[in-house]
C-alpha positions in Angstrom: 20.3 -48.0 -22.4 22.9 -46.1 -24.3 20.0 -44.6 -26.4 18.4 -43.3 -23.1 21.7 -41.6 -22.1 22.0 -40.0 -25.5 18.4 -38.6 -25.3 19.1 -37.3 -21.8 22.4 -35.7 -23.0 20.7 -34.1 -26.0 17.8 -32.8 -23.7 20.4 -31.4 -21.3 22.4 -29.8 -24.1 19.2 -28.2 -25.5 18.2 -26.9 -22.1 21.6 -25.6 -21.4 21.8 -23.8 -24.8 18.3 -22.2 -24.4 19.1 -20.9 -20.9 22.6 -19.8 -21.8 21.2 -17.9 -24.8 18.5 -16.2 -22.8 19.5 -12.6 -21.7 19.9 -12.0 -18.0 16.7 -10.7 -16.6 17.9 -7.8 -14.6 15.3 -5.1 -14.0 17.0 -1.7 -13.8 13.7 0.0 -12.6 13.4 -2.5 -9.7 17.1 -2.1 -8.9 16.7 1.7 -8.8 13.7 1.7 -6.4 14.6 -1.3 -4.2 15.3 -0.1 -0.7 14.5 3.5 -1.5 12.0 5.8 0.2 10.0 7.9 -2.1 8.0 11.1 -1.1 4.5 11.8 -2.0 3.9 15.6 -1.7 0.3 16.3 -0.7 -0.7 19.8 -1.8 -2.9 20.5 1.2 -3.1 20.3 4.9 -4.0 17.1 6.8 -7.6 15.9 6.7 -8.9 17.1 3.3 -9.7 15.4 0.1 -6.3 15.8 -1.4 -4.7 14.5 1.8 -6.9 11.4 1.6 -6.1 10.8 -2.1 -2.4 11.3 -1.4 -2.3 9.0 1.6 -4.2 6.3 -0.2 -1.9 6.4 -3.2 1.2 6.4 -1.0 -0.1 3.4 0.9 -1.0 1.3 -2.2 1.2 2.6 -5.0 4.4 0.9 -3.7 3.0 -2.5 -4.6 2.8 -1.4 -8.3 6.3 0.1 -8.6 9.1 -2.4 -9.3 11.4 -2.8 -6.3 8.5 -1.8 -3.9 10.0 1.4 -2.4 8.5 2.8 0.8 6.4 5.9 0.0 6.2 8.7 2.7 3.3 11.2 2.5 4.4 14.8 3.1 1.8 17.5 3.5 2.8 20.8 1.9 -0.3 23.0 2.0 -0.2 26.6 0.8 -1.7 28.8 -1.9 -4.2 26.2 -3.1 -1.5 23.9 -4.2 1.0 26.5 -5.6 3.5 25.9 -2.8 3.6 22.1 -3.6 3.7 22.7 -7.4 6.6 25.2 -7.0 8.5 22.7 -4.9 8.0 19.9 -7.5 9.2 22.2 -10.3 12.1 23.9 -8.5 13.4 21.8 -5.6 12.3 18.2 -5.8 14.7 15.7 -7.4 13.6 14.8 -10.9 14.6 11.1 -10.6 11.2 9.5 -10.0 11.4 9.5 -6.2 9.0 12.3 -5.6 5.3 12.3 -6.7 2.5 14.8 -6.1 -1.1 15.6 -7.0 -1.5 18.9 -8.7 -4.5 21.0 -7.8 -7.1 20.8 -10.6 -7.2 24.6 -10.6 -3.5 25.2 -11.3 -3.6 24.5 -15.1 -6.4 27.1 -15.3 -4.4 29.4 -13.1 -1.4 29.1 -15.3 -3.4 29.4 -18.5 -5.1 32.6 -17.3 -1.9 34.0 -15.7 -3.8 34.7 -12.5 -1.0 34.3 -9.9 2.6 35.4 -10.2 3.6 33.2 -7.3 3.0 30.1 -9.5 6.5 29.6 -10.8 6.0 26.0 -12.0 5.4 25.4 -15.7 2.9 22.6 -15.5 3.6 21.7 -19.1 7.0 20.4 -18.0 5.6 18.0 -15.5 5.3 14.3 -16.2 1.6 13.5 -15.9 0.7 9.9 -14.8 -3.1 10.1 -14.5 -6.2 11.6 -13.0 -7.9 10.4 -9.8 -11.3 11.7 -10.5 -13.4 13.9 -12.7 -15.4 16.4 -10.6 -17.9 18.9 -11.8 -17.4 22.3 -10.2 -20.2 24.5 -9.1 -20.6 27.9 -7.5 -23.3 28.1 -4.9 -24.9 30.9 -2.9 -26.6 30.6 0.5 -30.4 30.3 0.2 -30.9 33.7 1.8 -28.6 35.5 -0.7 -30.2 37.8 -3.2 -28.0 36.3 -5.9 -29.8 33.3 -7.2 -28.6 33.1 -10.8 -25.5 33.9 -12.9 -27.5 37.0 -14.2 -27.9 38.1 -10.6 -24.1 37.7 -10.1 -23.4 39.9 -13.1 -25.6 42.6 -11.6 -24.8 42.3 -7.9 -21.7 41.5 -5.9 -21.5 38.2 -4.1 -18.8 37.1 -1.7 -17.1 33.7 -2.3 -14.8 32.0 0.2 -11.9 29.9 -0.9 -8.7 28.3 0.3 -6.1 30.2 -1.7 -4.8 31.4 -5.0 -4.4 28.0 -6.7 -7.8 26.6 -5.7 -10.4 25.8 -8.4 -12.8 28.3 -6.7 -10.5 31.1 -7.6 -10.2 30.0 -11.3 -14.0 29.5 -11.7 -14.6 32.9 -10.3 -11.8 34.4 -12.4 -13.3 33.0 -15.6 -16.8 34.2 -14.7 -15.5 37.6 -13.7 -13.2 38.1 -16.7 -15.3 36.5 -19.4 -18.9 37.2 -18.3 -18.6 40.2 -16.0 -19.7 38.4 -12.8 -19.2 40.5 -9.6 -17.5 38.0 -7.3 -15.6 39.2 -4.3 -13.2 36.4 -3.2 -12.2 35.9 0.4 -9.2 33.6 0.5 -7.6 31.9 3.5 -10.1 29.2 4.5 -8.7 25.8 5.6 -7.8 23.3 2.9 -10.5 20.9 1.8 
């Protein structure tokens, strides 16, 4: 009987020494986000693709952030995403409580120096990932006399786009500046 008590005492001592030596398992990330409300800045108006991406991420992403903060989607359309990028660079807190999706055209815009209103230096952003990989195309209406890129180099064609930061502007700028295409851009269409 005494031998059983000794075994139990040794087992208890071993368990106590193992648990006492283990570090406290505090999670500073979970502690930081717990009870907080994050913002997800959506670079377009309501109803377009970027709005859908942003709202889906805002809805599901909280489950994957320690502390499970609430995430509030905020639409900030303007300039093809330039307004949202400038907000992220110049105004938003840099503490991990504000997220955004940058327009796929903005890195091209910055690289080509197309728009002075883009104040953000996208190289300073913390990039998390990419939602999709989309191939971009320029199309003309079937009745247009412009059918090929060679035609667009010889003849002007009007292209509609949302704004300065949209990928349609950058595609056109590259084709105009590098290949001599004669694109006339009309900006101001609703966000997509």
